[in-house]
C-alpha positions in Angstrom: -27.6 -0.1 -14.5 -29.3 -3.3 -15.8 -32.5 -1.3 -16.4 -30.9 1.8 -18.0 -28.7 -0.9 -20.3 -32.5 -2.2 -21.5 -33.5 1.1 -22.2 -33.3 3.9 -25.1 -33.2 6.4 -23.2 -32.4 6.9 -19.5 -34.7 9.9 -17.7 -32.4 10.2 -14.8 -34.6 12.2 -12.0 -32.1 13.5 -9.5 -32.0 16.9 -6.7 -33.0 18.2 -3.5 -35.5 17.2 -1.0 -37.6 19.9 0.4 -38.4 20.8 3.6 -37.6 21.1 7.5 -36.3 18.2 9.0 -32.8 17.1 9.2 -33.5 14.6 6.6 -34.2 17.3 4.1 -31.5 19.2 2.0 -33.3 22.1 0.7 -35.3 24.8 2.7 -35.5 27.1 5.7 -32.4 26.4 8.2 -31.3 23.8 5.3 -27.8 25.3 4.5 -25.5 23.3 2.9 -21.4 23.6 2.7 -21.2 22.4 -1.1 -23.3 22.7 -3.9 -22.9 19.3 -5.5 -25.9 16.9 -5.8 -26.7 15.0 -2.5 -25.6 11.6 -1.7 -24.5 9.4 -3.9 -26.8 10.7 -6.6 -23.8 11.9 -8.8 -22.3 8.3 -9.0 -25.7 7.3 -10.1 -25.8 9.7 -13.4 -22.0 8.6 -14.1 -23.0 5.0 -13.8 -26.3 5.4 -16.0 -24.1 7.3 -18.5 -21.4 4.6 -18.6 -23.6 2.1 -19.9 -24.4 4.2 -22.8 -28.2 4.7 -23.0 -28.8 8.3 -23.9 -29.6 10.5 -20.5 -32.0 13.2 -20.2 -31.1 14.7 -16.7 -34.4 16.0 -14.6 -33.6 18.6 -11.7 -35.8 18.6 -9.1 -34.3 21.4 -6.8 -34.5 24.4 -4.5 -31.2 26.0 -5.4 -28.4 25.7 -8.0 -26.4 23.0 -8.1 -22.5 22.5 -9.7 -23.2 19.5 -12.4 -19.2 19.6 -12.9 -18.9 16.5 -15.4 -22.7 16.4 -15.7 -23.2 19.4 -18.0 -20.4 18.2 -20.1 -21.7 15.0 -20.7 -25.2 14.9 -20.3 -26.8 15.8 -23.9 -30.4 17.2 -21.8 -30.5 18.8 -18.9 -33.9 19.9 -17.7 -34.4 22.2 -14.4 -38.0 21.9 -13.2 -37.4 23.4 -9.5 -39.9 22.1 -7.5 -42.9 22.1 -9.4 -46.0 20.7 -7.4 -48.9 19.0 -8.0 -48.8 19.7 -11.7 -44.9 18.8 -12.2 -44.8 15.6 -13.2 -47.5 16.3 -16.1 -45.2 19.4 -16.7 -41.7 17.7 -17.3 -43.8 15.2 -19.3 -45.0 17.5 -22.4 -41.7 19.2 -22.3 -39.8 15.8 -22.7 -42.2 14.4 -25.1 -42.0 17.3 -27.1 -46.1 18.5 -26.4 -44.8 21.7 -25.5 -41.7 23.7 -26.7 -39.7 25.0 -23.2 -39.3 28.6 -22.9 -37.9 29.4 -19.5 -34.9 31.3 -18.6 -33.2 31.1 -15.8 -33.3 33.6 -12.7 -29.8 33.4 -11.2 -26.9 32.3 -12.3 -25.9 28.4 -11.6 -22.0 28.4 -10.6 -19.6 26.0 -11.7 -18.6 25.5 -7.6 -18.9 26.3 -4.7 -15.8 28.9 -4.2 -17.3 31.1 -6.6 -20.4 31.7 -4.7 -22.0 35.0 -4.6 -22.0 35.0 -8.2 -24.3 37.5 -10.4 -23.8 38.9 -13.5 -24.2 42.5 -12.8 -20.9 42.9 -11.0 -18.8 46.0 -11.1 -15.6 46.0 -13.5 -13.6 45.5 -10.7 -12.4 43.0 -8.5 -12.1 38.9 -8.0 -15.1 38.9 -10.8 -12.5 40.9 -13.5 -9.5 40.0 -12.2 -6.4 40.8 -14.3 -5.8 37.1 -14.6 -9.0 36.4 -15.6 -10.0 33.0 -14.4 -9.1 31.1 -11.0 -6.4 28.8 -10.1 -8.8 25.6 -10.8 -11.9 27.3 -12.9 -13.2 30.0 -14.9 -14.6 32.8 -13.1 -17.6 32.6 -16.1 -20.9 30.9 -14.8 -21.9 27.5 -15.9 -24.8 28.6 -16.8 -25.8 32.7 -16.9 -28.6 34.3 -15.9 -31.2 34.7 -18.1 -30.3 31.4 -20.0 -32.5 28.7 -21.2 -33.0 26.7 -24.6 -35.9 25.4 -26.4 -36.8 23.2 -29.3 -36.2 25.9 -31.9 -33.4 28.5 -32.5 -33.7 32.5 -32.6 -32.1 35.4 -34.6 -31.5 39.2 -33.5 -31.2 41.4 -36.0 -31.6 45.0 -36.7 -31.6 46.7 -33.6 -32.1 50.7 -33.5 -32.7 53.4 -31.1 -35.2 56.4 -32.1 -32.4 59.2 -30.7 -29.4 59.2 -30.3 -29.5 61.9 -27.4 -31.8 61.9 -24.2 -31.8 63.6 -21.3 -33.5 63.0 -18.0 -37.4 62.5 -17.9 -37.1 61.0 -21.9 -37.9 57.7 -23.0 -35.6 56.0 -25.5 -36.9 53.9 -28.2 -35.1 50.5 -28.3 -36.7 47.9 -31.0 -35.3 44.6 -32.4 -36.2 41.8 -34.8 -36.0 38.4 -33.8 -36.5 35.5 -36.7 -37.5 31.7 -35.3 -35.2 30.4 -37.8 -35.9 26.6 -36.5 -38.8 24.7 -37.5 -41.4 24.8 -35.0 -43.2 27.3 -32.7 -41.5 28.8 -29.9 -41.4 31.3 -27.2 -38.4 33.6 -26.5 -37.8 36.1 -23.9 -35.9 39.1 -25.3 -33.5 40.3 -22.7 -32.8 44.7 -22.5 -29.3 45.2 -20.6 -27.1 48.6 -20.2 -24.2 49.8 -19.2 -23.3 53.2 -17.8 -20.2 55.0 -18.4 -20.3 57.7 -16.1 -17.5 59.9 -14.9 -17.9 59.3 -10.8 -19.4 56.0 -9.7 -18.8 53.1 -11.1 -21.6 51.1 -12.6 -22.3 47.7 -13.1 -20.8 45.8 -16.3 -25.1 44.6 -16.6 -28.0 45.5 -15.7 -31.5 44.2 -16.9 -33.7 47.2 -17.7 -36.4 44.8 -19.6 -37.5 41.7 -21.1 -40.4 40.4 -22.8 -41.5 37.1 -24.0 -43.4 36.4 -27.4 -44.4 33.5 -29.5 -42.8 33.1 -32.9 -43.8 30.7 -35.8 -41.3 28.7 -37.9 -39.9 31.4 -40.2 -41.5 34.1 -38.6 -40.0 37.5 -38.0 -41.6 40.1 -34.8 -40.6 43.1 -34.0 -40.1 43.8 -30.2 -40.2 47.5 -29.0 -39.2 48.6 -25.1 -39.7 52.1 -24.4 -37.0 52.5 -22.0 -37.1 55.4 -19.9 -33.7 57.7 -18.8 -35.0 57.8 -15.6 -34.5 53.8 -15.3 -31.2 54.6 -15.1 -30.5 56.5 -11.9 -28.3 55.7 -9.3 -27.0 56.8 -5.9 -23.9 59.0 -6.5 -21.2 60.3 -3.7 -23.6 62.2 -1.8 -26.2 59.9 -1.4 -28.3 61.5 -4.3 -30.4 59.9 -6.7 -29.4 61.4 -9.8 -29.0 60.9 -13.8 -25.2 61.4 -14.9 -24.8 62.5 -18.8 -22.7 60.1 -20.7 -22.9 57.1 -22.7 -24.9 54.4 -22.4 -24.4 50.8 -24.2 -27.8 49.2 -24.7 -27.4 44.9 -25.0 -30.1 43.1 -26.5 -29.8 39.3 -25.7 -30.8 35.8 -24.4 -29.3 35.6 -21.9 -26.8 37.9 -19.6 -24.0 36.3 -21.3 -25.6 35.6 -24.9 -25.8 39.3 -26.3 -26.5 39.1 -30.2 -26.9 43.5 -30.4 -25.5 46.3 -29.1 -26.2 49.7 -29.5 -25.7 53.0 -28.0 -26.5 56.5 -26.6 -26.0 59.6 -24.9 -27.5 61.2 -21.9 -27.0 65.1 -22.1 -27.3 68.3 -20.1 -25.7 68.2 -16.3 -26.4 65.6 -13.3 -30.0 65.8 -12.2 -31.4 65.0 -8.9 -34.1 62.2 -10.4 -35.5 60.9 -6.3 -38.7 62.3 -6.6 -39.7 60.8 -10.1 -37.7 57.3 -9.8 -38.6 54.4 -12.8 -38.5 51.0 -12.0 -40.0 49.3 -15.2 -40.5 50.1 -19.0 -43.1 48.8 -21.5 -42.8 46.6 -24.3 -44.7 45.6 -27.3 -44.6 42.9 -30.2 -45.3 43.5 -33.8 
């Protein structure tokens, strides 16, 4: 606390100790009953926060942590995971602004361990979509959503368009969106494509990630991202355990995370239910202009 009072900024590094020994808090066979920061680390962050010195929190961890009041109180949090030998230099480059970060979370961060398992692609039923909306103590929404990540600039999405509003099994739908860097420095954005299907026989997840593209955009520049979405990417197993495409409406959601959806459009899958077990497609192509 004395050192923090004398500093202009306090860089507070907290998290896990990785390994297999009993002193480790993250690694194989090192399960935990809580997702709070191990030991007295939260007390440390709170004590330094109370000095009034601005804090930058660096997380070095192997699993998501429930940050509780920290997420509301600390203005800057860098998720470094376990970054290996060159990690310190990489984190320093981000902290000093030499690199503009553009990472996105590959998981959801829960608010509390009671939310586990928490994931964006749940079905529109059960506890994730409860008619009371939230838990008694907290929100059903994650602290940080799958795909979330900030940078030193901001991006604006516009002009979502689809080539064709009707498609069939085996077709490809072109999805295009314009992304503008509205900040004052160059940065990377990861444009994410999610879908939701309205079909009559099997409940589908509220969102499914079907494509993404990372691109660098200069300050003030607008770039167009094009995704070639195969209709067969939308296949699923029906009640007869056949992998099929069913006719119905497909909602296309373009966002910077699974929560932050900026543009929405839709198209129709026409025709009869078709078994595509021999022609599954799992990936789409993306290009930038």
